[in-house]
VEXSENU-156277 format. One line per field, with one value per residue (C-alpha): residue number from 0; residue in one letter; y, z, x. Coordinates in steps of 0.1 Angstrom, whole numbers. Example, Ala and Ser with C-alpha at 12.3 -4.5 7.8 and 13.67 -1.06 7.14 Angstrom:
resi: (0;1)
resn: (a;s)
yy: (-45;-11)
zz: (78;71)
xx: (123;137)
***
This chain:
resi: (0;1;2;3;4;5;6;7;8;9;10;11;12;13;14;15;16;17;18;19;20;21;22;23;24;25;26;27;28;29;30;31;32;33;34;35;36;37;38;39;40;41;42;43;44;45;46;47;48;49;50;51;52;53;54;55;56;57;58;59;60;61;62;63;64;65;66;67;68;69;70;71;72;73;74;75;76;77;78;79;80;81;82;83;84;85;86;87;88;89;90;91;92;93;94;95;96;97;98;99;100;101;102;103;104;105;106;107;108;109;110;111;112;113;114;115;116;117;118;119;120;121;122;123;124;125;126;127;128;129;130;131;132;133;134;135;136;137;138;139;140;141;142;143;144;145;146;147;148;149;150;151;152;153;154;155;156;157;158;159;160;161;162;163;164;165;166;167;168;169;170;171;172;173;174;175;176;177;178;179;180;181;182;183;184;185;186;187;188;189;190;191;192;193;194;195;196;197;198;199;200;201;202;203;204;205;206;207;208;209;210;211;212;213;214;215;216;217;218;219;220;221;222;223;224;225;226;227;228;229;230;231;232;233;234;235;236;237;238;239;240;241;242;243;244;245;246;247;248;249;250;251;252;253;254;255;256;257;258;259;260;261;262;263;264;265;266;267;268;269;270;271;272;273;274;275;276;277;278;279;280;281;282;283;284;285;286;287;288;289;290;291;292;293;294;295;296;297;298;299;300;301;302;303;304;305;306;307;308;309;310;311;312;313;314;315;316;317;318;319;320;321;322;323;324;325;326;327;328;329;330;331;332;333;334;335;336;337;338;339;340;341;342;343;344;345;346;347;348;349;350;351;352;353;354;355;356;357;358;359;360;361;362;363;364;365;366;367;368;369;370;371;372;373;374;375;376;377;378;379;380;381;382;383;384;385;386;387;388;389;390;391;392;393;394;395;396;397;398;399;400;401;402;403;404;405;406;407;408;409;410;411;412;413;414;415;416;417;418;419;420;421;422;423;424;425;426;427;428;429;430;431;432;433;434;435;436;437;438;439;440;441;442;443;444;445;446;447;448;449;450;451;452;453;454;455;456;457;458;459;460;461;462;463;464;465;466;467;468;469;470;471;472;473;474;475;476;477;478;479;480;481;482;483;484;485;486;487;488;489;490;491;492;493;494;495;496;497;498;499;500;501;502;503;504;505;506;507;508;509;510;511;512;513;514;515;516;517;518;519;520;521;522;523;524;525;526;527;528;529;530;531;532;533;534;535;536;537;538;539;540;541;542;543;544;545;546;547;548;549;550;551;552;553;554;555;556;557;558;559;560;561;562;563;564;565;566;567;568;569;570;571;572;573;574;575;576;577;578;579;580;581;582;583;584;585;586;587;588;589;590;591;592;593;594;595;596;597;598;599;600;601;602;603;604;605;606;607;608;609;610;611;612;613;614;615;616;617;618;619;620;621;622;623;624;625;626;627;628;629;630;631;632;633;634;635;636;637;638;639;640;641;642;643;644;645;646;647;648;649;650;651;652;653;654;655;656;657;658;659;660;661;662;663;664;665;666;667;668;669;670;671;672;673;674;675;676;677;678;679;680;681;682;683;684;685;686;687;688;689;690;691;692;693;694;695;696;697;698;699;700;701;702;703;704;705;706;707;708;709;710;711;712;713;714;715;716;717;718;719;720;721;722;723;724;725;726;727;728;729;730;731;732;733;734;735;736;737;738;739;740;741;742;743;744;745;746;747;748;749;750;751;752;753;754;755;756;757;758;759;760;761;762;763;764;765;766;767;768;769;770;771;772;773;774;775;776;777;778;779;780;781;782;783;784;785;786;787;788;789;790;791;792;793;794;795;796;797;798;799;800;801;802;803;804;805;806;807;808;809;810;811;812;813;814;815;816;817;818;819;820;821;822;823;824;825;826;827;828;829;830;831;832;833;834;835;836;837;838;839;840;841;842;843;844;845;846;847;848;849;850;851;852;853;854;855;856;857;858;859;860;861;862;863;864;865;866;867;868;869;870;871;872;873;874;875;876;877;878;879;880;881;882;883;884;885;886;887;888;889;890;891;892;893;894;895;896;897;898;899;900;901;902;903;904;905;906;907;908;909;910;911;912;913;914;915;916;917;918;919;920;921;922;923;924;925;926;927;928;929;930;931;932;933;934;935;936;937;938;939;940;941;942;943;944;945;946;947;948;949;950;951;952;953;954;955;956;957;958)
resn: (m;i;k;k;k;i;i;s;v;v;y;s;p;a;v;l;d;l;f;h;y;g;h;l;q;s;l;k;f;a;k;s;q;g;d;y;y;i;c;g;i;l;t;d;k;a;a;q;y;y;k;k;k;l;v;s;n;f;k;e;r;k;a;i;a;s;s;i;k;f;i;d;e;i;m;v;q;d;d;t;d;p;t;k;n;l;k;k;i;f;q;r;f;k;d;a;k;i;i;l;v;h;g;n;d;w;r;k;i;p;g;e;d;f;v;k;s;i;n;g;k;i;l;t;h;p;y;y;t;g;l;s;d;f;k;i;i;s;k;l;l;e;r;y;k;d;k;f;s;t;f;e;d;f;v;g;y;f;q;l;k;d;f;t;y;f;n;p;r;t;l;k;g;t;i;f;a;s;k;a;d;t;l;r;f;l;k;p;l;l;k;k;s;n;i;e;d;m;l;v;f;t;v;l;d;w;k;e;e;k;r;e;l;i;k;k;i;n;k;t;f;k;k;s;k;i;a;v;r;s;s;a;l;n;e;d;s;s;e;g;s;m;a;g;y;f;h;s;e;l;n;v;p;a;d;s;f;a;k;i;e;a;a;v;q;n;v;v;n;s;y;n;e;k;k;s;d;f;m;i;n;q;v;l;v;q;q;f;m;e;n;a;a;l;s;g;v;a;f;t;r;t;i;e;n;l;p;y;y;v;i;n;y;d;e;s;g;s;t;d;s;v;t;k;g;i;e;n;k;s;i;k;i;s;r;f;c;d;p;r;e;y;p;r;k;f;a;s;l;m;e;s;i;k;e;i;e;a;i;i;p;n;i;a;l;d;i;e;f;a;v;k;k;s;g;e;v;t;i;f;q;v;r;p;l;t;v;n;l;g;v;q;i;e;d;a;k;i;r;e;s;i;k;e;l;k;a;r;f;i;n;l;s;k;r;k;a;h;l;a;g;d;s;n;i;f;g;d;m;p;d;w;n;p;a;e;i;i;g;d;s;p;n;h;l;d;y;s;l;y;d;y;v;i;t;g;s;v;w;h;q;a;r;t;s;q;g;y;a;d;v;s;p;a;k;l;v;v;l;f;g;n;k;p;y;v;d;v;r;n;t;f;n;s;f;i;p;a;g;i;s;r;p;l;m;e;k;l;m;n;f;y;f;s;k;l;k;k;n;p;e;l;q;d;k;v;e;f;e;i;v;y;t;c;y;d;l;s;f;d;k;r;a;k;e;l;e;d;f;g;f;s;k;k;e;t;n;e;i;r;n;n;l;i;s;l;t;n;n;l;i;r;s;s;k;n;s;i;w;k;d;m;n;d;v;f;q;m;e;n;k;r;q;e;v;r;s;r;h;k;k;e;v;k;q;l;l;k;n;a;k;e;l;l;d;g;c;k;i;n;g;t;l;q;f;s;r;l;a;r;l;a;f;i;g;n;i;l;l;k;s;m;v;a;e;h;t;i;t;q;d;v;y;d;s;f;l;n;s;i;n;t;v;a;k;k;m;n;s;e;f;n;l;f;i;r;g;k;i;s;l;e;e;f;l;k;h;h;g;h;l;r;p;g;t;y;d;i;t;s;a;r;y;d;r;n;p;k;i;f;k;s;l;n;a;p;n;v;q;h;d;s;r;t;n;l;l;p;d;a;a;v;m;k;k;i;s;k;s;l;k;n;n;g;i;d;a;n;a;e;d;f;l;n;f;a;k;s;a;i;e;a;r;e;l;s;k;f;e;f;t;k;s;l;s;d;a;i;e;l;i;a;e;a;g;e;l;l;g;f;s;r;a;k;l;a;n;l;d;t;e;t;l;f;g;s;i;n;m;k;e;s;k;s;t;g;l;w;a;d;t;i;k;n;r;m;e;s;r;a;i;n;e;f;l;a;l;p;p;i;i;f;s;e;n;d;f;d;v;v;s;y;y;s;s;r;p;n;f;i;t;q;k;r;v;e;a;d;l;a;n;i;d;s;h;k;y;r;d;s;d;l;k;g;k;i;i;m;l;e;n;g;d;p;g;y;d;w;i;f;t;k;g;p;a;g;l;i;t;k;y;g;g;v;a;s;h;m;s;i;r;s;a;e;f;g;l;p;a;a;i;g;c;g;e;i;f;d;k;i;k;s;c;k;s;l;m;l;d;c;r;q;k;k;i;m;p;l;n)
yy: (0;34;57;87;112;101;130;109;74;56;28;7;-24;-54;-89;-100;-132;-146;-121;-105;-76;-52;-59;-50;-17;-8;-15;4;34;34;33;63;85;88;81;49;24;0;-26;-40;-76;-86;-117;-145;-135;-98;-108;-127;-92;-92;-129;-160;-182;-174;-192;-183;-183;-155;-170;-174;-139;-123;-142;-128;-92;-98;-107;-74;-53;-19;-25;-12;-29;-55;-51;-76;-60;-81;-59;-44;-10;-1;26;4;1;38;48;27;42;77;70;58;86;117;142;125;130;99;89;63;48;30;19;45;23;28;52;56;46;27;47;81;96;90;101;134;139;139;161;132;126;101;91;69;50;32;-6;-22;-31;-54;-81;-88;-116;-114;-117;-145;-164;-159;-173;-202;-208;-210;-235;-256;-250;-286;-281;-256;-258;-220;-189;-178;-210;-200;-163;-171;-175;-138;-114;-76;-55;-17;-14;9;14;50;65;102;108;86;92;115;125;125;106;113;84;87;112;84;69;103;109;74;80;115;106;90;116;149;165;200;189;161;138;123;85;71;41;35;11;7;9;-28;-34;-12;-32;-65;-58;-28;-40;-51;-17;3;-18;-11;26;24;6;28;62;53;82;110;128;117;131;108;120;111;94;86;72;101;128;139;132;150;153;171;178;174;192;195;175;146;146;146;145;161;160;125;107;76;57;61;31;49;82;65;44;75;95;68;61;98;97;66;80;111;88;73;108;121;90;77;45;24;-2;6;42;46;62;79;81;103;120;153;184;208;245;251;285;287;265;266;258;268;268;267;288;308;293;313;295;327;324;332;310;316;310;311;308;310;319;309;274;256;233;233;268;276;245;252;287;305;324;356;359;355;363;358;354;357;327;352;364;362;337;362;384;358;369;352;333;317;310;273;267;280;258;228;237;240;206;190;208;193;158;165;188;204;206;231;218;224;217;215;224;234;250;243;270;255;262;225;221;193;183;170;167;172;173;187;222;214;247;263;237;242;280;290;320;337;338;357;387;388;387;417;436;431;445;475;482;480;506;528;526;535;565;578;574;596;626;657;691;707;678;664;627;606;577;570;547;540;529;523;542;570;600;605;568;558;521;532;558;543;508;484;479;508;513;537;564;563;569;596;615;613;626;654;668;661;641;658;692;704;683;701;736;734;725;752;778;766;770;737;733;739;706;716;699;667;641;623;590;569;535;504;479;484;494;530;540;572;588;589;613;638;635;635;666;683;678;697;733;759;774;743;747;725;705;697;687;662;648;646;627;602;597;593;568;548;545;535;508;494;497;493;485;522;534;543;561;582;615;601;579;588;623;656;675;698;703;679;674;643;661;660;623;616;639;613;592;622;624;587;591;618;651;677;697;727;708;694;729;742;715;722;760;756;732;754;784;765;750;783;801;775;773;811;818;788;807;829;803;777;803;814;779;768;799;789;753;765;784;751;749;779;761;729;749;766;732;717;745;736;713;706;669;666;647;678;698;670;666;704;705;677;695;727;709;692;724;742;713;719;757;758;722;699;727;739;703;696;726;716;680;692;713;682;661;686;687;649;646;671;652;619;634;646;610;598;624;617;652;636;600;578;580;619;616;592;612;644;628;612;645;661;664;658;651;614;619;641;613;589;613;619;582;575;602;584;550;564;581;617;625;609;589;617;642;620;614;652;657;624;610;621;597;564;535;542;580;580;548;554;518;522;535;567;565;581;554;526;535;498;500;521;497;480;465;480;512;506;512;540;543;574;585;602;625;659;681;691;702;681;691;722;702;685;718;734;706;709;747;743;716;737;767;747;735;769;765;798;785;776;744;759;776;744;721;745;745;707;704;731;715;680;691;714;686;662;688;701;665;660;691;686;650;665;682;651;628;650;652;614;611;636;615;584;602;613;577;563;587;572;536;530;514;525;495;505;541;531;523;559;589;626;636;614;624;662;661;649;681;697;665;652;624;598;606;606;572;557;572;560;525;521;535;511;481;489;495;463;443;460;456;419;413;436;416;388;408;403;437;446;472;492;493;501;490;475;441;443;435;401;395;406;409;415;430;421;448;469;478;511;503;528;532;510;487;449;432;396;393;376;391;408;410;437;437;472;463;435;448;422;431;412;432;443;454;439;426;434;448;440;465;465;502;527;561;585;566;538;560;542;513;534;536;499;498;477;462;470;477;461;475;463;498;530;551;563;595;582;587;555;560;594;580;551;574;598;570;553;522;496;493;479;501;492;455;447;410;402;412;384;359;366;375;339;336;335;355;374;390;425;439;474;480;449;454;419;404;367;343;326;297)
zz: (0;-10;21;11;-16;-49;-69;-98;-111;-131;-155;-174;-196;-192;-205;-180;-198;-187;-158;-151;-135;-164;-159;-122;-130;-155;-130;-103;-126;-133;-96;-89;-112;-92;-60;-71;-95;-116;-137;-167;-175;-211;-217;-237;-267;-264;-258;-291;-307;-293;-293;-312;-282;-245;-220;-191;-194;-182;-148;-141;-153;-133;-101;-105;-107;-78;-56;-61;-31;-47;-74;-59;-83;-112;-141;-170;-204;-231;-260;-271;-267;-230;-238;-224;-191;-191;-195;-165;-144;-155;-144;-110;-104;-118;-98;-104;-131;-153;-164;-190;-188;-218;-234;-255;-287;-304;-331;-317;-281;-278;-257;-261;-280;-251;-225;-243;-246;-208;-203;-189;-192;-212;-199;-217;-203;-221;-218;-196;-218;-193;-196;-221;-237;-265;-242;-221;-253;-265;-232;-235;-271;-260;-234;-255;-289;-300;-296;-325;-358;-361;-340;-363;-354;-318;-321;-346;-315;-311;-335;-330;-347;-354;-337;-344;-328;-322;-355;-350;-385;-379;-342;-335;-300;-294;-299;-264;-242;-220;-226;-238;-262;-277;-283;-297;-322;-333;-335;-370;-384;-375;-401;-387;-352;-333;-305;-286;-285;-256;-233;-218;-191;-166;-128;-127;-149;-125;-95;-111;-133;-117;-122;-158;-166;-151;-171;-202;-195;-190;-223;-243;-231;-221;-204;-214;-192;-192;-183;-163;-169;-157;-181;-160;-177;-165;-170;-205;-221;-240;-207;-189;-187;-155;-168;-141;-117;-114;-108;-134;-129;-153;-158;-144;-152;-173;-160;-123;-110;-78;-94;-120;-93;-72;-101;-113;-78;-73;-103;-92;-57;-71;-86;-52;-35;-60;-56;-91;-81;-112;-121;-158;-153;-174;-169;-198;-202;-228;-234;-215;-236;-222;-230;-251;-268;-261;-241;-227;-233;-263;-264;-298;-284;-252;-221;-229;-263;-282;-315;-304;-301;-266;-260;-225;-227;-211;-227;-198;-211;-186;-201;-172;-158;-175;-164;-129;-132;-128;-161;-168;-206;-228;-263;-282;-319;-336;-357;-386;-385;-418;-411;-426;-395;-370;-348;-360;-328;-329;-367;-365;-334;-352;-382;-358;-339;-371;-383;-350;-354;-389;-374;-344;-358;-342;-306;-287;-278;-250;-263;-243;-264;-266;-295;-299;-310;-344;-347;-343;-323;-299;-286;-250;-246;-265;-245;-249;-237;-220;-203;-217;-244;-249;-252;-287;-301;-334;-348;-379;-358;-339;-372;-385;-352;-356;-391;-379;-351;-376;-398;-368;-358;-393;-394;-360;-369;-401;-402;-386;-397;-362;-345;-347;-355;-387;-368;-336;-305;-281;-245;-215;-190;-205;-193;-171;-164;-179;-170;-134;-132;-153;-156;-183;-197;-185;-191;-220;-197;-176;-206;-219;-186;-184;-219;-212;-181;-187;-217;-245;-243;-208;-204;-232;-224;-190;-204;-230;-203;-184;-213;-233;-270;-282;-295;-300;-313;-296;-278;-252;-247;-274;-273;-291;-285;-248;-238;-233;-247;-245;-279;-273;-301;-287;-251;-261;-282;-253;-230;-253;-242;-265;-272;-289;-327;-350;-364;-329;-319;-348;-336;-300;-311;-330;-300;-276;-299;-304;-267;-258;-285;-270;-235;-235;-197;-192;-205;-170;-162;-193;-174;-154;-179;-215;-219;-208;-192;-169;-159;-133;-117;-138;-171;-181;-174;-193;-221;-230;-246;-267;-280;-287;-307;-329;-311;-315;-286;-299;-299;-265;-251;-267;-249;-216;-218;-226;-198;-173;-184;-182;-148;-133;-145;-130;-96;-95;-102;-82;-50;-70;-95;-68;-48;-79;-91;-56;-54;-87;-74;-44;-66;-77;-44;-54;-85;-64;-39;-67;-83;-49;-43;-75;-65;-99;-105;-143;-167;-187;-156;-140;-172;-175;-139;-145;-175;-156;-129;-154;-174;-141;-132;-165;-160;-123;-115;-139;-157;-124;-112;-144;-138;-101;-111;-135;-107;-84;-111;-115;-77;-77;-107;-91;-58;-74;-94;-60;-48;-80;-77;-40;-30;-6;5;-2;35;33;2;19;50;31;13;45;62;37;49;23;23;27;61;70;61;82;111;109;105;138;154;141;153;187;189;187;155;139;107;92;101;85;53;51;41;23;12;-25;-31;-49;-58;-95;-96;-130;-126;-123;-111;-81;-49;-33;3;15;-3;9;44;53;39;70;95;117;152;162;153;126;132;106;90;99;106;138;120;117;105;69;63;66;88;80;63;39;32;24;1;-17;-21;-36;-60;-72;-77;-96;-120;-127;-106;-91;-57;-24;-5;16;-13;-34;-7;1;-36;-38;-6;-18;-52;-40;-13;-38;-64;-39;-25;-60;-71;-40;-47;-84;-78;-57;-88;-109;-83;-80;-118;-120;-94;-113;-145;-125;-113;-148;-160;-132;-142;-178;-165;-170;-144;-136;-154;-185;-182;-181;-218;-227;-234;-225;-261;-261;-226;-230;-265;-250;-229;-256;-267;-258;-231;-255;-281;-255;-242;-277;-284;-252;-256;-291;-280;-250;-272;-298;-272;-253;-285;-295;-260;-260;-291;-279;-247;-268;-282;-269;-267;-258;-231;-258;-296;-320;-353;-367;-365;-327;-330;-344;-324;-289;-268;-230;-217;-183;-160;-138;-107;-90;-54;-28;5;14;37;37;48;49;51;38;7;4;-32;-35;-63;-73;-65;-39;-7;18;53;69;86;62;90;86;51;17;-3;-40;-62;-100;-104;-76;-81;-53;-45;-30;-3;22;22;41;70;75;85;57;58;21;-13;-47;-79;-115;-129;-118;-124;-103;-94;-97;-70;-52;-53;-37;-11;-2;1;22;47;46;33;14;-21;-56;-80;-116;-116;-149;-157;-125;-107;-125;-116;-79;-72;-63;-37;0;13;-1;8;-5;-3;-16;-10;-29;-54;-49;-47;-36;-29;5;-4)
xx: (0;13;16;36;25;39;54;69;62;88;80;105;98;121;126;152;162;195;194;228;245;237;200;204;221;194;167;186;189;152;145;167;147;115;95;76;91;69;87;68;78;71;52;68;48;58;94;95;98;133;142;130;135;138;159;136;98;75;68;105;114;86;97;132;118;95;124;141;133;137;110;78;54;54;31;25;33;17;29;62;45;39;13;-16;2;12;-24;-34;-6;-17;-52;-40;-15;-32;-11;23;49;50;86;94;129;142;175;193;196;162;153;118;111;78;53;70;40;17;42;47;10;6;37;56;93;114;148;173;203;231;232;259;289;306;279;252;233;258;288;272;265;300;314;289;300;336;327;303;319;312;275;271;288;290;286;257;239;240;231;204;182;184;167;167;142;140;175;204;237;247;237;230;218;188;182;153;163;201;233;244;253;283;311;334;309;301;338;343;315;328;365;365;341;359;382;384;395;410;400;429;433;414;412;378;368;339;339;333;363;384;372;380;410;427;463;458;442;470;495;475;475;513;517;493;505;541;559;535;510;474;440;417;381;347;322;291;261;239;265;254;221;193;175;203;240;260;290;317;296;320;358;385;423;448;485;489;522;514;544;534;514;505;494;473;456;449;436;412;400;393;371;353;349;332;305;298;298;273;251;258;274;265;291;286;298;330;364;380;418;434;468;470;475;500;505;474;473;436;412;377;341;319;282;264;236;234;219;187;187;196;214;249;279;294;331;344;382;416;449;471;479;456;430;405;405;372;354;365;351;384;388;369;373;342;330;297;295;261;251;246;282;301;329;353;346;355;384;416;423;388;386;398;377;346;352;354;323;303;315;303;270;266;271;249;222;192;204;225;259;284;319;350;381;417;436;473;497;497;460;449;417;413;379;377;339;306;275;239;232;199;191;160;159;122;124;115;134;126;161;150;138;171;190;169;175;213;211;192;217;246;228;222;259;270;247;257;294;293;316;300;314;313;331;366;369;361;346;328;328;299;304;282;304;327;307;276;275;242;247;251;224;196;208;220;185;164;127;122;108;140;161;138;138;176;178;153;170;206;220;201;218;223;255;274;258;274;308;308;300;332;356;353;346;311;298;261;241;251;231;253;234;217;200;211;184;175;210;221;255;275;284;322;330;306;320;357;351;333;364;388;395;379;413;427;431;410;440;451;416;416;450;438;407;428;450;420;403;435;441;406;406;438;424;386;387;395;362;350;383;386;390;419;437;427;414;430;402;422;458;472;505;513;509;546;548;515;526;552;525;515;550;551;519;535;526;553;567;548;515;521;528;496;477;495;489;452;447;465;445;412;420;431;400;377;395;399;362;349;339;315;304;296;276;257;249;237;216;199;195;176;152;136;119;97;84;78;58;38;30;20;-5;-24;-52;-66;-62;-68;-46;-36;-28;-8;12;17;29;53;67;71;91;114;119;128;150;170;172;180;191;209;228;242;248;267;291;295;302;329;346;344;361;389;395;396;419;443;442;449;478;492;491;508;535;540;530;505;500;470;460;460;438;414;413;405;376;364;363;339;303;276;239;246;262;233;209;228;228;191;184;203;181;150;162;168;134;148;129;98;98;77;104;131;111;103;139;147;113;117;147;140;163;165;162;145;124;87;82;105;88;101;113;81;61;84;95;100;135;144;129;154;154;187;204;230;267;269;303;322;358;368;391;375;403;399;434;466;494;516;544;520;502;536;544;510;514;549;538;508;531;557;530;515;483;472;462;479;471;444;426;428;416;387;379;379;358;332;329;323;298;280;279;262;238;227;221;200;180;173;162;133;118;125;109;78;75;76;48;27;31;21;-11;-20;-15;-36;-65;-63;-60;-23;-2;34;47;29;39;75;73;64;87;86;77;46;36;40;27;-6;-11;-33;-50;-84;-81;-95;-69;-42;-53;-52;-18;-3;-18;-3;31;32;22;49;76;68;70;103;117;109;130;158;161;174;203;238;254;290;300;318;312;341;326;294;310;308;271;281;313;304;336;339;371;385;373;395;374;378;389;380;400;430;410;405;373;360;322;291;274;240;229;203;178;166;129;132;147;157;143;172;199;226;249;284;278;294;265;264;246;243;240;242;225;216;184;205;220;198;223;247;223;226;262;276;311;318;303;307;289;288;288;304;335;364;345;310;283;290;328;324;300;323;353;332;323;357;339;360;345;350;331;325;334;317;317;335;303;284;311;310;274;264;291;282;312;341;374;376;412;413;450;460;431;418;383;384;355;358;335)
***
């Protein structure tokens, strides 16, 4: 009687004539796949489909099965097709998953149509090769050779029907058996790659003939090195891949009895440890490849089943670093890419992959490989890539989208008369950090709002007013698919002082582009390591690279003189300019109060109010913030150059930044007062309630609409530094003054440090203020949408042009326009989500060959910390205490400042530059941080705990 609830029922048909160990392993495998196992014993008549004559009759064969304790139930199967029995089982176990287990040597498995119709599951397993009817008969034939005149006389008793051995061209499902069997099948067929000679044996062989096998390995591979690999029967199949699940041993001396024995035993032990202790599991021995030029794992589609080849690779000479998850390099190549565009080092590998695909068609593959320095490709493993196998992707639509992106890139890269540079580059981090502020795949409204208040024109208007080249008209951020990119030609031109001659501008642009192409990992550090945006104390050393590029002394002096002039002008006028800009910023409150006083809650009025707030934000907020941010950057660049030139130490630099008081410290202070009952939550939210994680995201709740993120049982240990003195000691101040004077900067140490402090504090305060108008405008848009029946999620697909263009429309027309726009955007977004896009685009070919550079995180402070990780999703806040944990955050805009109230141990972000919001915040609180980790972020986000060592610039998983 069945007592426990049955989740899955396994059925496998069996004959069990001449019952042997292979039968036992087959039954044991079936039992392991579900909760309740039913074995169907074929009647004598049904079994004749397989054999003319049986040794044992039905009663005997059924009795053997009935005596096996792990079989839960025996059924009589009176046909070769088990469908009748499967239907009965389905009726009995209506809530259970029905699993049919069958051998892997049939073109079409009997009963599979019915199992598929009930959403059941079909599993196959390879037959045991150590024992079989055939081998038993062969032994009997040897023993009783006088009884039969020929072998054929004896085996004539056995007739196989509708049977094939490992023929992938006729198999409907898959050729995959064990790793070793797959390689043995492919070896004679491959012309574009090589499979090393192999020796394969089973676990049973190893138990019974260990010494003989080791001698055979010695003899086969002599004094070379070998690889001892797992080849379990359930390691690779069309149902699932267990890549890396079992143990393998590399670089084993083939002439060492002890080391071979230990290596094989480790592989066998891994089967037992992973509860896959079948005696028919295999061990695969091959010659070990040393000093590969390239090695790794290639997928013929992405794990989301998208039409890209994915190559994860290592160039260190190791052949297993990728499978162990050590290496960070990756490239995606679209399936539509012209083979002539394949990167040279991957060309032979791609030929090999395509050849294997032709042999094993219509299934995504996971291929382990190595490429020798000669270019010869060696294949170590071919397995099915089973993740999202059933996900249907319209490849043709993706192909068309890639074509459109290429055309857009070509159009945006055409020569523009008012700009220097014949070509263009697009990156997600060089300026204004769109990936950090609005995310890697923002809602369309996020992008549109960011464009409206900053990146459309305000950004360059601010720079022109400070003495930089006028690049108008120039949009800073554009979309390729769903991903925002900075127009690098526009931003690099905007950083050139207005006094630089046009020919020198062209030469500078060529230099900047050349350096960025050679060092794409510097795209979030362009102001510090590529572009000359102001004069700094390291100019003469850095200018060496200009001379190496072909700049004359005269040209270098022109650049130096213009930078000194611009820098002095900005520092000299900073006291007045900061005061004036902040005075303008505070004027926005008048407009906010005026808008709040309007009580009319109609769609047109709400949209009109939102537009007024955003326009006021541009006139009195983001323009001023842009100028203040530029001054803060200049202060930071000069400070960093002082560290580089040993004018000050890193500790002095860190201490100075830590001593600066910004709105973030005020928020922490007020939060502590709230926790201790000194002020109410209402008082706290009165000052900070407008902030939201995702400053431009209408779907993200403001603090005052999501106060639970500030709830905590205990007051957090807010990060702070006890040092309160702004200025270093007299000796350091004297050294700073001397260094500034020697470099032509018209400021002494005290004036300069006050300038840097004022600029950084004003930058943060102006940002805090303009986001009030932005946040209120977003809420007004949400209110208008609600009146028309649109949720925030739907509104996120609109843009400012559509929204504000509706102000003078009838509501019915607005509703129709919005609905159509939302529908089209959602459809477009769905396709764009399938696109693989690089962090930086140098040519149209980068949409087909998507490369990912090795990131260089920006480490903040010199501290070291070991702690558990807390990975924060932008819309799912964990209520658990974040105190003492390293917080992981994909993009950190001002709306995430609440994390500092939780007393974190450290911070790691995917996006962000050396002087980005979270870099400044972390330095201000003395919090160890790694900002802008790129692909490294994705590698470590699943870890439980990390060591973050900022002094040594290391991030190391502890588990």
